[in-house]
N, C-alpha and C positions, 0 to 999 in steps of 0.2 A: 503493502498499500503506499509507504513511504517513495516507492521511486514512481510508481506513479502519477504521485503529488510532485517531485521534482519534478517528471521531466514536463509537466503538463505548465509547472510555474515556474518554471527558468527564465529569468532572464540575463541572456548575456551581454554584451557589450554594444555587439550589432541587432540588438532587438531578443524578440520571444524565439527561444527555440523550439521549433516541433521533432516530433519523432520521426515522420519521415525527411527531416533532416538529419536526423542518427543515420539512417540507416540504407540515406544517399553515400554519405561521408563514408560509413563503414564498406559497401560496396567499392567505394574508390580508392580506398585502403587497397582491398583486397587487389583489384586491379592492380594496383600499384606492385605490392607485393609478389604477385605472380608474375611481373614483369623484369622483377629485379631476379627472380629465379629460374628465369628462363634465361635472361641472361648470364649468368653465371655458369648455367652449366653449358650455352654453347661455349664459355670460354675455355671450359672444362674438358669439352672435346675437342676445340682445337688445337687444346697442347697436348693433350693424348696421340694426336691426330700427325700431331708436327715431333714426337717423341720417337711414333714409329716408322716416321717417315725419314729422318735424319740416323734412327741406329744411335748403335753404342761404341764410342771406339775404346779400344781396348790397351 
């Protein structure tokens, strides 16, 4: 009950905060985190491929 009152009555510096705004910001944050994960995975794959192509010197 406290959370419901907080989300409906919160007045931020830019105005009232709606629960739909919180949901939209969480979706946007999720997309950003997914993008970061994909870029990290691509960098890892490029490093693995370059290591395989260059071979190891003895």
